[in-house]
C-alpha positions as CSV (number, residue, x, y, z in Angstrom):
1,M,0.1,0.2,0.3
2,G,2.6,2.9,1.1
3,A,6.1,1.0,-0.3
4,N,8.0,3.6,-2.0
5,G,10.9,2.2,-2.9
6,A,12.1,-0.9,-5.1
7,V,8.5,-1.6,-5.2
8,K,5.9,1.3,-5.7
9,G,3.1,0.8,-3.3
10,V,-1.0,2.2,-4.3
11,A,-0.4,5.4,-2.4
12,P,3.1,5.8,-1.9
13,A,3.0,9.3,-0.1
14,V,0.7,7.9,3.0
15,S,1.4,8.6,6.3
16,F,1.6,5.0,7.3
17,G,0.9,3.2,10.6
18,A,1.3,-0.2,11.2
19,Y,-0.3,-2.3,14.6
20,R,0.8,-5.3,15.4
21,V,-1.7,-7.6,16.9
22,F,-0.1,-11.1,15.7
23,G,2.6,-12.8,18.3
24,C,5.1,-15.3,17.4
25,E,2.6,-18.1,16.9
26,G,1.1,-16.0,13.6
27,S,-2.6,-15.8,15.2
28,T,-4.2,-13.6,17.5
29,T,-7.8,-12.8,19.1
30,A,-10.6,-10.6,18.6
31,D,-9.7,-8.7,21.8
32,I,-6.4,-7.5,20.6
33,M,-7.6,-6.6,17.4
34,L,-10.1,-4.4,18.7
35,A,-7.1,-2.6,21.1
36,A,-5.7,-1.9,17.8
37,M,-8.3,-0.5,16.2
38,E,-9.1,1.9,19.1
39,R,-5.2,3.0,18.8
40,A,-5.8,3.7,14.8
41,L,-8.6,5.8,16.0
42,S,-7.3,7.8,18.5
43,D,-3.8,8.1,16.2
44,G,-6.1,10.3,13.8
45,M,-5.5,7.3,10.6
46,H,-8.2,8.0,8.0
47,V,-8.1,4.5,6.3
48,L,-7.6,0.9,8.5
49,N,-6.4,-1.9,6.0
50,M,-7.2,-5.2,8.2
51,S,-5.5,-8.4,6.0
52,I,-6.6,-10.7,8.6
53,G,-10.4,-12.5,9.4
54,S,-12.5,-15.0,11.1
55,A,-13.8,-17.2,8.2
56,F,-17.3,-18.6,8.2
57,Q,-18.6,-15.9,10.5
58,W,-21.2,-13.4,10.7
59,P,-21.1,-9.4,10.7
60,Q,-22.2,-9.5,14.5
61,Y,-18.6,-11.2,15.1
62,P,-17.0,-8.5,17.1
63,T,-14.2,-7.2,14.8
64,A,-16.8,-6.8,12.1
65,Q,-19.1,-4.7,14.9
66,A,-16.3,-2.6,15.9
67,S,-15.5,-1.8,12.1
68,D,-19.0,-0.3,11.7
69,R,-18.5,1.9,14.7
70,L,-15.1,2.8,13.4
71,V,-16.8,3.9,10.0
72,N,-19.5,5.9,11.9
73,K,-16.7,7.4,13.5
74,G,-15.1,8.9,10.5
75,V,-12.4,6.2,9.3
76,V,-12.7,3.8,6.3
77,V,-12.5,-0.2,6.7
78,V,-11.0,-1.8,4.2
79,A,-10.3,-5.9,5.3
80,S,-9.6,-9.2,3.2
81,I,-12.7,-11.4,2.5
82,G,-10.5,-14.6,3.1
83,N,-8.8,-17.4,1.3
84,S,-11.9,-20.0,1.9
85,G,-12.5,-20.7,-1.7
86,A,-12.0,-24.1,-1.5
87,N,-14.2,-24.7,1.9
88,G,-17.3,-23.4,-0.6
89,L,-20.3,-21.1,-0.3
90,Y,-20.5,-18.3,2.9
91,S,-17.5,-18.8,3.7
92,A,-15.9,-15.1,4.0
93,S,-14.9,-13.7,7.0
94,A,-15.2,-10.9,9.6
95,P,-14.0,-8.1,9.8
96,G,-14.8,-8.0,6.0
97,L,-18.7,-8.5,6.3
98,G,-19.1,-6.0,8.3
99,A,-22.3,-4.1,6.9
100,K,-20.1,-0.9,6.7
101,V,-17.0,-2.8,5.8
102,I,-15.1,-2.9,2.3
103,G,-14.7,-6.5,2.0
104,V,-12.5,-7.1,-1.0
105,A,-11.9,-10.4,-3.2
106,S,-9.0,-11.5,-4.9
107,F,-8.3,-11.5,-8.6
108,D,-5.3,-12.9,-10.4
109,N,-2.2,-10.7,-11.5
110,S,-2.2,-9.9,-14.9
111,H,1.7,-10.5,-14.9
112,V,4.1,-11.3,-12.3
113,S,7.4,-10.2,-11.6
114,L,9.0,-13.3,-10.1
115,S,13.0,-14.3,-9.5
116,T,14.1,-16.6,-12.1
117,F,16.8,-19.5,-12.9
118,T,17.9,-20.7,-16.1
119,V,18.1,-24.4,-17.2
120,T,21.5,-24.9,-19.6
121,P,22.1,-25.8,-22.2
122,A,18.4,-26.1,-22.9
123,N,18.8,-22.0,-22.6
124,L,15.9,-21.6,-20.5
125,T,14.9,-18.5,-18.4
126,V,12.2,-19.6,-15.6
127,G,10.3,-17.5,-13.5
128,Y,9.5,-18.6,-9.8
129,A,8.1,-18.7,-6.5
130,N,9.4,-19.5,-3.3
131,A,7.2,-22.1,-1.7
132,T,6.0,-21.1,1.9
133,A,7.8,-22.9,5.1
134,A,10.9,-23.8,2.9
135,P,14.2,-21.6,2.9
136,P,14.5,-19.3,0.1
137,A,16.4,-20.2,-2.9
138,P,19.8,-19.0,-3.6
139,T,21.0,-16.2,-5.8
140,S,23.8,-18.1,-6.9
141,G,25.0,-21.6,-7.9
142,S,24.1,-24.4,-9.9
143,L,22.5,-28.1,-9.3
144,P,22.1,-31.1,-11.6
145,L,18.5,-31.2,-12.9
146,A,16.4,-34.6,-12.1
147,K,12.8,-35.6,-12.6
148,T,10.6,-38.3,-10.9
149,G,7.8,-38.5,-13.2
150,T,6.5,-37.0,-16.8
151,P,3.5,-34.3,-17.4
152,A,1.0,-37.1,-17.1
153,T,2.1,-38.5,-13.7
154,A,-1.0,-37.7,-11.1
155,N,0.6,-38.5,-7.9
156,D,4.5,-37.8,-8.6
157,A,6.9,-37.9,-5.8
158,C,3.6,-39.0,-3.5
159,S,5.1,-42.1,-2.5
160,P,8.6,-42.6,-0.5
161,L,11.8,-42.2,-2.8
162,P,15.1,-44.4,-2.9
163,A,17.1,-43.3,-0.6
164,G,20.7,-40.8,-2.2
165,S,18.7,-41.0,-5.5
166,L,18.7,-37.6,-5.9
167,S,21.7,-36.9,-3.8
168,G,22.6,-33.3,-4.6
169,K,20.3,-32.6,-7.2
170,A,17.3,-30.0,-8.1
171,V,14.8,-32.8,-8.8
172,L,11.0,-31.6,-10.8
173,I,8.2,-32.8,-9.3
174,R,4.5,-32.3,-10.6
175,R,1.6,-31.2,-8.6
176,G,-1.1,-33.6,-7.3
177,T,-2.9,-36.2,-5.4
178,C,-0.5,-35.6,-2.2
179,T,0.5,-32.6,-0.2
180,F,3.6,-30.2,-1.2
181,H,4.6,-31.0,2.0
182,V,4.7,-34.9,1.2
183,K,6.3,-34.4,-2.0
184,A,9.1,-32.1,-0.6
185,L,10.0,-34.2,2.3
186,N,10.0,-37.4,0.1
187,A,12.9,-35.3,-2.2
188,Q,14.4,-34.0,0.9
189,N,14.9,-37.5,2.4
190,A,16.1,-38.6,-1.4
191,G,19.2,-36.5,-0.9
192,A,17.7,-33.8,-2.9
193,A,19.4,-30.2,-2.7
194,A,16.3,-28.4,-3.9
195,V,12.7,-29.1,-5.2
196,V,11.3,-27.4,-8.3
197,L,7.0,-28.3,-8.1
198,Y,5.3,-27.2,-11.5
199,N,1.5,-27.1,-11.8
200,N,-0.8,-29.7,-13.0
201,A,-3.4,-26.9,-14.7
202,P,-3.1,-23.7,-16.2
203,G,-1.2,-20.9,-14.5
204,R,0.9,-20.4,-11.6
205,F,1.1,-21.3,-7.9
206,I,2.2,-20.6,-4.3
207,P,2.7,-23.8,-1.9
208,T,3.3,-24.3,1.1
209,V,5.3,-27.1,2.5
210,A,4.8,-26.4,6.2
211,G,4.5,-29.6,8.0
212,T,6.7,-31.9,10.8
213,P,9.7,-32.6,10.0
214,A,10.3,-29.3,8.7
215,I,11.5,-28.8,5.0
216,T,15.2,-27.6,4.9
217,I,16.1,-27.2,1.6
218,P,14.8,-24.6,-1.3
219,V,11.7,-25.3,-2.9
220,V,10.4,-23.2,-5.7
221,A,7.0,-23.5,-7.9
222,V,6.6,-22.9,-11.4
223,S,3.7,-22.6,-13.8
224,D,2.5,-26.0,-15.8
225,T,4.1,-24.7,-19.2
226,E,7.8,-24.0,-17.7
227,G,7.5,-27.0,-15.7
228,V,6.4,-29.2,-19.0
229,A,9.4,-27.3,-21.1
230,I,12.2,-28.4,-17.9
231,N,10.9,-32.3,-18.2
232,N,11.7,-32.1,-22.1
233,A,14.8,-30.5,-21.7
234,I,15.7,-33.5,-19.4
235,N,14.3,-35.9,-22.1
236,L,16.8,-34.4,-24.3
237,G,20.0,-35.4,-22.1
238,P,21.7,-34.1,-18.4
239,Q,20.4,-30.2,-17.4
240,T,22.3,-28.1,-15.0
241,L,19.7,-25.5,-12.8
242,N,21.6,-22.3,-12.7
243,W,20.2,-19.7,-9.5
244,T,20.2,-15.8,-10.4
245,D,19.9,-12.6,-8.5
246,Q,17.5,-11.3,-11.7
247,F,13.8,-10.8,-11.9
248,G,11.4,-11.6,-15.0
249,S,8.0,-10.5,-15.6
250,F,5.8,-13.4,-17.0
251,P,2.6,-13.3,-18.2
252,N,-0.2,-14.8,-16.3
253,P,-2.9,-16.7,-17.9
254,T,-5.7,-16.5,-15.3
255,G,-5.0,-12.7,-15.0
256,G,-7.9,-11.2,-14.5
257,L,-9.5,-13.7,-13.0
258,I,-11.2,-13.9,-9.5
259,S,-8.5,-16.0,-7.7
260,S,-9.0,-19.6,-6.8
261,F,-8.5,-18.9,-3.1
262,S,-11.0,-16.0,-2.9
263,S,-14.1,-16.5,-0.2
264,Y,-18.2,-16.5,-1.5
265,G,-20.5,-15.0,-0.2
266,L,-23.0,-14.3,0.7
267,S,-23.0,-13.3,4.3
268,P,-25.3,-15.6,6.3
269,D,-27.8,-12.4,6.5
270,L,-27.7,-12.7,3.2
271,S,-26.0,-9.2,2.3
272,L,-24.0,-8.9,-0.5
273,K,-20.7,-9.5,0.5
274,P,-17.7,-9.0,-1.1
275,D,-18.1,-5.7,-1.8
276,I,-15.4,-5.0,-4.8
277,G,-12.3,-7.2,-5.9
278,A,-8.6,-6.1,-6.5
279,P,-5.3,-7.8,-7.4
280,G,-4.3,-9.9,-4.8
281,G,-2.9,-13.2,-6.6
282,L,0.9,-13.0,-7.4
283,I,1.7,-9.7,-5.9
284,R,5.3,-8.8,-5.6
285,S,5.3,-6.7,-2.4
286,T,7.6,-5.9,0.3
287,Y,8.5,-8.4,2.9
288,P,10.6,-9.1,6.1
289,L,14.2,-8.6,5.2
290,E,15.4,-11.9,6.6
291,R,13.3,-13.2,3.8
292,G,14.7,-11.5,1.4
293,A,13.1,-8.1,1.5
294,Y,10.8,-8.7,-1.2
295,A,8.4,-11.6,-2.4
296,T,5.3,-12.7,-4.8
297,I,2.9,-13.8,-2.6
298,S,-1.3,-14.4,-3.0
299,G,-4.1,-14.2,-0.6
300,T,-7.2,-11.3,-0.2
301,S,-4.5,-9.7,2.3
302,M,-2.8,-8.5,-0.7
303,A,-6.2,-7.5,-2.4
304,S,-7.5,-5.4,0.4
305,P,-4.3,-3.4,0.5
306,H,-4.9,-2.3,-3.1
307,V,-8.4,-1.0,-1.9
308,A,-7.1,0.9,1.2
309,G,-4.6,2.4,-0.9
310,A,-7.2,3.6,-3.6
311,A,-9.8,4.6,-0.8
312,A,-6.3,6.7,0.3
313,L,-5.7,8.4,-3.0
314,L,-9.8,9.2,-3.3
315,L,-9.3,11.1,-0.2
316,E,-6.6,12.9,-1.0
317,A,-8.6,14.3,-4.3
318,R,-11.7,14.5,-2.8
319,P,-11.0,15.7,1.4
320,N,-14.6,15.9,2.2
321,T,-15.4,12.7,1.0
322,P,-17.5,11.1,3.9
323,S,-16.0,7.8,5.2
324,Q,-19.5,6.1,4.8
325,A,-19.4,7.3,1.0
326,V,-16.3,5.8,0.2
327,R,-17.3,2.3,-0.8
328,G,-20.1,3.0,-3.0
329,I,-18.2,5.1,-5.1
330,L,-15.3,2.6,-5.6
331,Q,-18.4,0.2,-6.2
332,N,-19.7,2.5,-8.8
333,S,-16.9,2.1,-11.0
334,A,-15.7,-1.2,-10.5
335,V,-15.6,-3.4,-13.6
336,P,-17.3,-7.0,-13.5
337,K,-15.0,-10.0,-14.5
338,A,-15.8,-12.9,-16.6
339,W,-16.2,-16.7,-14.7
340,W,-13.2,-18.4,-14.3
341,G,-14.3,-21.5,-15.2
342,N,-14.4,-20.4,-19.2
343,P,-14.1,-16.8,-19.7
344,A,-14.4,-17.3,-23.3
345,L,-17.9,-17.8,-22.9
346,G,-18.2,-14.0,-21.7
347,F,-20.4,-15.1,-18.5
348,L,-20.0,-12.9,-15.7
349,D,-18.5,-14.4,-12.1
350,N,-20.9,-14.8,-9.3
351,V,-21.9,-11.5,-8.1
352,H,-21.4,-13.4,-4.2
353,R,-17.3,-13.8,-5.1
354,Q,-16.2,-10.6,-7.0
355,G,-18.8,-8.0,-5.6
356,A,-19.2,-5.3,-7.8
357,G,-16.1,-6.1,-9.9
358,M,-12.8,-5.5,-10.4
359,L,-11.7,-1.8,-8.5
360,D,-11.0,0.8,-11.1
361,V,-8.8,3.5,-9.3
362,A,-8.7,6.2,-12.2
363,G,-12.3,5.6,-12.7
364,A,-13.4,6.4,-9.0
365,I,-11.2,9.1,-8.5
366,L,-12.4,10.9,-11.9
367,S,-16.1,9.5,-11.5
368,T,-18.4,12.4,-11.3
369,T,-21.6,10.4,-11.0
370,K,-22.4,8.7,-7.4
371,I,-25.1,6.2,-7.5
372,E,-26.5,5.1,-4.0
373,P,-27.6,2.4,-2.6
374,A,-24.1,1.1,-4.4
375,K,-25.4,-2.0,-3.4
376,L,-28.4,-4.1,-3.6
377,S,-29.1,-7.1,-1.1
378,L,-32.3,-8.6,-2.0
379,G,-32.5,-11.5,0.2
380,E,-34.9,-14.6,-0.1
381,S,-36.4,-15.1,-3.8
382,Q,-39.8,-16.5,-2.0
383,S,-40.4,-12.3,-1.2
384,G,-41.3,-12.3,-5.0
385,P,-39.7,-9.4,-7.0
386,A,-37.7,-6.8,-5.2
387,T,-38.4,-2.9,-5.8
388,R,-35.5,-0.6,-5.0
389,T,-35.4,3.0,-6.0
390,L,-31.5,4.1,-6.6
391,T,-30.8,7.7,-6.7
392,L,-28.0,9.6,-9.0
393,E,-26.0,12.4,-8.0
394,N,-24.5,14.3,-11.0
395,N,-20.9,16.3,-9.8
396,G,-20.1,17.3,-13.3
397,P,-20.7,20.2,-15.0
398,S,-23.4,19.7,-17.4
399,A,-26.3,17.5,-17.4
400,V,-25.7,13.7,-18.4
401,T,-28.6,11.2,-19.9
402,Y,-28.3,7.5,-18.5
403,D,-29.5,4.5,-20.6
404,L,-30.7,1.4,-18.3
405,S,-29.8,-2.1,-18.6
406,F,-29.2,-5.0,-16.5
407,A,-26.8,-8.0,-17.2
408,N,-26.7,-11.3,-15.1
409,A,-24.3,-13.0,-13.6
410,L,-23.6,-16.6,-12.9
411,S,-25.6,-18.1,-10.2
412,T,-24.4,-21.2,-7.5
413,G,-26.1,-24.0,-6.6
414,P,-27.6,-25.1,-3.5
415,N,-24.5,-27.6,-2.1
416,T,-22.7,-25.4,0.2
417,F,-19.0,-27.4,-0.1
418,S,-19.5,-28.1,-3.6
419,P,-20.6,-25.2,-5.6
420,S,-22.1,-25.5,-9.4
421,F,-22.7,-22.7,-12.0
422,H,-26.0,-21.9,-13.4
423,L,-26.9,-19.3,-15.9
424,S,-29.6,-17.0,-14.2
425,N,-33.3,-16.1,-15.4
426,A,-33.2,-13.2,-13.3
427,S,-34.9,-9.9,-14.9
428,V,-35.1,-6.0,-14.1
429,V,-37.4,-4.1,-14.9
430,F,-37.1,-0.2,-14.9
431,G,-39.5,2.5,-13.9
432,A,-37.5,4.6,-17.0
433,P,-35.8,3.6,-19.6
434,S,-33.5,6.5,-18.7
435,V,-32.6,8.9,-16.4
436,T,-31.1,12.4,-17.0
437,V,-29.2,13.8,-13.9
438,P,-28.8,17.7,-14.0
439,A,-25.5,19.4,-13.6
440,G,-25.1,19.4,-9.5
441,G,-28.3,17.8,-9.0
442,T,-30.3,14.1,-8.6
443,A,-32.1,12.0,-10.0
444,S,-33.9,9.1,-9.0
445,V,-34.8,5.6,-10.9
446,S,-37.0,2.7,-9.7
447,V,-36.1,-0.9,-10.4
448,T,-37.8,-4.1,-9.9
449,I,-35.9,-7.2,-9.8
450,H,-37.3,-10.5,-10.7
451,P,-35.0,-13.1,-9.3
452,A,-34.0,-16.1,-10.6
453,T,-36.4,-19.3,-10.2
454,A,-33.3,-21.9,-10.1
455,P,-31.5,-23.6,-8.4
456,V,-33.5,-23.5,-5.9
457,G,-31.4,-23.0,-2.7
458,G,-29.1,-21.0,-4.8
459,Q,-27.4,-17.7,-4.8
460,Y,-28.1,-15.2,-7.9
461,G,-26.9,-11.9,-8.7
462,G,-26.4,-9.1,-11.8
463,Y,-25.4,-5.9,-12.3
464,V,-27.9,-3.1,-13.1
465,V,-26.2,-0.6,-15.5
466,F,-25.9,2.7,-16.1
467,T,-24.5,3.6,-19.6
468,P,-24.0,7.2,-20.9
469,Q,-25.6,8.7,-23.7
470,G,-23.1,10.1,-26.1
471,G,-20.0,7.8,-24.4
472,G,-18.2,8.3,-21.1
473,Q,-18.0,6.1,-17.9
474,A,-21.0,3.5,-17.4
475,Y,-21.8,2.7,-13.7
476,R,-23.1,-0.5,-11.9
477,V,-25.0,-0.8,-8.9
478,P,-24.5,-4.6,-8.0
479,F,-27.4,-7.3,-7.1
480,A,-27.5,-10.2,-5.3
481,G,-30.3,-12.9,-3.5
482,Y,-31.1,-16.1,-2.5
483,I,-33.2,-18.5,-4.4
484,G,-35.7,-19.9,-2.2
485,D,-36.6,-20.3,1.1
486,Y,-33.6,-19.6,3.2
487,Q,-35.0,-21.6,5.8
488,A,-35.4,-24.6,4.4
489,R,-31.9,-24.8,4.3
490,Q,-30.9,-28.1,6.7
491,V,-28.4,-27.5,9.3
492,F,-27.9,-30.7,10.8
493,T,-26.6,-33.1,8.3
494,G,-24.0,-36.2,8.0
495,G,-26.0,-37.9,10.9
496,F,-24.8,-35.3,13.2
497,P,-25.3,-34.8,16.3
498,F,-23.6,-37.4,18.3
499,L,-22.7,-38.2,21.8
500,G,-19.2,-38.6,22.1
501,K,-16.2,-39.1,24.6
502,L,-12.7,-37.6,23.8
503,V,-10.1,-40.3,23.4
504,S,-6.8,-37.8,22.4
505,C,-5.6,-34.2,21.4
506,T,-2.5,-33.6,19.1
507,P,-0.6,-31.9,20.5
508,A,-1.4,-32.5,24.3
509,S,-0.2,-29.0,25.1
510,L,-3.2,-27.8,23.3
511,L,-5.4,-29.6,25.9
512,R,-6.6,-26.8,28.2
513,G,-9.3,-28.0,30.2
514,N,-12.1,-29.7,28.4
515,D,-11.1,-27.9,25.0
516,C,-8.8,-29.3,22.6
517,F,-7.6,-26.6,20.6
518,G,-5.0,-29.0,18.6
519,T,-6.5,-32.1,16.2
520,G,-9.0,-34.0,19.0
521,S,-10.3,-38.2,18.3
522,Y,-13.3,-39.2,19.6
523,S,-15.9,-41.7,20.1
524,V,-19.1,-41.9,19.9
525,F,-21.9,-43.7,21.8
526,P,-25.3,-44.0,19.8
527,A,-26.5,-46.1,23.1
528,G,-25.5,-43.8,25.7
529,A,-22.6,-43.7,28.2
530,T,-21.3,-42.9,31.8
531,Y,-18.8,-40.3,32.2
532,T,-17.0,-39.7,35.8
533,L,-16.4,-36.2,35.0
534,T,-12.8,-36.3,36.5
535,D,-11.2,-34.9,33.3
536,A,-11.8,-34.2,29.9
537,F,-11.4,-38.0,28.9
538,N,-14.6,-38.8,31.3
539,T,-16.4,-35.4,30.3
540,P,-19.4,-36.2,27.3
541,Y,-18.9,-34.2,24.4
542,V,-21.8,-33.6,21.7
543,L,-20.1,-33.3,18.4
544,V,-22.3,-31.0,16.2
545,H,-21.7,-30.6,12.4
546,L,-23.4,-27.3,10.9
547,D,-24.0,-27.4,7.5
548,H,-24.9,-23.8,7.8
549,Q,-24.5,-21.0,10.0
550,V,-27.1,-20.1,12.3
551,R,-28.8,-17.6,14.6
552,R,-28.4,-19.6,17.6
553,L,-27.4,-22.7,19.4
554,R,-28.5,-24.1,22.8
555,M,-28.2,-26.9,24.6
556,E,-30.5,-27.8,27.2
557,V,-30.1,-30.5,30.4
558,F,-33.0,-33.1,30.9
559,D,-33.6,-35.2,33.4
560,A,-34.1,-39.0,31.6
561,N,-36.0,-40.3,33.6
562,T,-38.8,-37.2,35.5
563,G,-38.2,-34.9,32.1
564,K,-37.3,-32.8,35.0
565,A,-35.7,-29.3,32.7
566,W,-32.1,-28.4,34.5
567,H,-31.6,-25.1,32.3
568,R,-29.0,-24.6,29.6
569,A,-25.5,-25.6,29.7
570,L,-25.0,-23.5,26.4
571,D,-26.4,-20.8,24.7
572,Q,-24.4,-19.1,21.9
573,E,-25.8,-16.8,19.1
574,Y,-24.0,-16.3,15.9
575,V,-22.6,-19.3,15.1
576,A,-20.2,-20.2,12.6
577,R,-20.7,-23.0,10.2
578,N,-18.3,-26.2,9.6
579,S,-15.5,-25.4,7.4
580,T,-16.1,-28.5,5.3
581,A,-18.6,-31.4,4.8
582,T,-17.3,-33.8,7.6
583,S,-15.7,-31.7,10.3
584,F,-17.7,-30.5,13.1
585,F,-17.7,-28.5,16.5
586,A,-17.3,-30.5,19.7
587,Y,-19.0,-29.1,22.9
588,P,-18.1,-30.5,26.2
589,W,-20.5,-30.8,29.0
590,D,-19.0,-30.8,32.5
591,G,-22.3,-30.9,34.4
592,R,-23.2,-27.5,34.8
593,T,-25.8,-25.5,33.5
594,A,-27.3,-22.2,33.9
595,A,-30.0,-20.2,34.1
596,G,-29.5,-16.1,33.8
597,N,-27.0,-15.6,36.7
598,K,-27.3,-18.6,38.6
599,T,-25.2,-21.7,37.8
600,Y,-26.5,-24.9,38.9
601,T,-24.5,-28.4,39.0
602,V,-26.1,-31.3,38.3
603,P,-26.4,-34.3,40.8
604,D,-25.2,-37.8,39.8
605,G,-27.9,-39.4,37.6
606,S,-29.2,-39.9,33.6
607,Y,-29.5,-37.0,31.6
608,V,-30.2,-36.2,28.1
609,V,-28.7,-33.2,26.3
610,K,-31.6,-31.6,23.5
611,V,-29.3,-29.3,21.3
612,S,-31.6,-26.9,18.5
613,V,-30.5,-24.5,16.4
614,L,-32.4,-21.6,15.3
615,K,-31.5,-21.1,11.3
616,A,-30.3,-17.8,10.0
617,L,-32.6,-15.2,9.9
618,G,-35.1,-17.4,11.5
619,D,-38.2,-16.8,13.7
620,D,-37.7,-17.3,17.0
621,N,-41.4,-18.2,17.6
622,N,-41.7,-20.1,14.5
623,P,-41.2,-24.0,15.0
624,A,-40.4,-24.6,11.6
625,H,-37.5,-22.4,11.6
626,W,-35.5,-24.4,14.2
627,E,-33.7,-28.1,14.1
628,S,-33.4,-29.8,17.4
629,W,-31.8,-33.3,18.5
630,T,-31.9,-35.1,21.7
631,S,-29.1,-37.1,23.1
632,P,-29.2,-40.7,24.1
633,V,-29.2,-41.1,27.7
634,I,-25.5,-39.7,30.0
635,T,-25.1,-40.8,33.2
636,I,-23.1,-39.0,35.4
637,D,-21.4,-40.9,38.0
638,R,-18.7,-39.2,39.8
639,P,-16.0,-41.1,41.9
């Protein structure tokens, strides 16, 4: 954002404040983030970028709520929407989900600036990215090249390699089947001095080789075409990899398309998220000095600073712009991009993944028209067509007449974890075919959006387009909604909930009280079980998979013989969904319950736990909006 050296940031002349929220472990908590946000406000910061987030959340999450309040106090808040695209729909992060926050998606860079090595005698110059959690590649020296497979090998280097077979060599390995750590470790154990990973799909990537044991040799990643070229060169005879201190700029075949990692919306309250996108895939930026000072890295954490920098430039050009107006100005001028799956078809990518589209910095700063609201969150389609009023403000020197049209984007299907893509039959009817906005004045127009009718349980979206007669900059307002009855979504799936018992927690140091913050292993007891409550391994756990976010989750305890209510063991609001179709939350019950401010300890005996969830946007008084499950008998028998 503010770099002004070998790498030039979006807003290189900003006064830059940095607030540390991470500890040595690379994670933080909401309270620490809130303290940093308060400090930024106290220091008079105009724009706050947060390249951080808690995935699968609600806009009621503490950092999102605090961010909204910062905007109310005059700070433009920009946040990454998250890197959970592989985890499906409704995967966006807080604080980016905040109602007044600019939540930013990532598009892949058109070109990528990379360190290079050469391959001789084949005379190849290859751009590479260093893998995360591996030592950086050197800038000098040579290694003989070897390979472990071919461009058709699906599981290249996924099995142990003969000891010493790669001693002192740089080994070419194709992506696929197993983790990057497994591939790198197998090569390292076979004596390799370096690993060159190449893609099994078009484009470039930045792998991570984090794992145990640690990778101690350089691991770099190259494109699919470069990997095939190196493979073919090795087929022709011995080749040598030569590390260099040179850089090159390489076209990126996925440039301008949404990044594969970028999270999907909508927000659990069906608000349109993300708001906008910016370059975040394969960005060359500043980096810790001990790691080389500069690196090419990817993430919505790289896209968000692009937008924060654009907000700073906008405020410099228009210093009286209110903090709450900045997002809309940026959205109005953004440019929607084609679907990543097959851009040649001309379909626009999902609104609930790219928001208003790609940031256009110059278009936003030079814009003379502002449209509010700048996005339309339409909610459930079972409510029927939605009519909204859009107000245009013309800050230019002459009247402008805009012709109105709309463009549908692709919809997604109902499956949260495996998104499918569908054409939309949504339509927009305008109160007038055009609207004239006087110089220095405003004009309004009504739009009625008829929602898509399929697939039921999916999400749809599109853009209302304002095209000036006689040429000039077009403006857009994105819209998105849910197809069908939102409360018809099933929350308890996969056979869950279960009554369980903790078998192990790895590593053991992450077992704190009854909570396993590591990897927990549980046994299940469909017929019930007896617990002594002496420690975490003798405590009942309710294992719950949430296929979707829920407004409330509560656990109530009843005497199994008399039905007497023993109040609530748990009562949570705005609960995140699980990250995968098979993951689950483990809720321990320590024999205590609560009602209001009073706490109770149940005596030894037999009990059942009723788990109830109120669905997202559900009516507390409508039984159809609740799902519930009652456990088998839990016998408490303390020593």
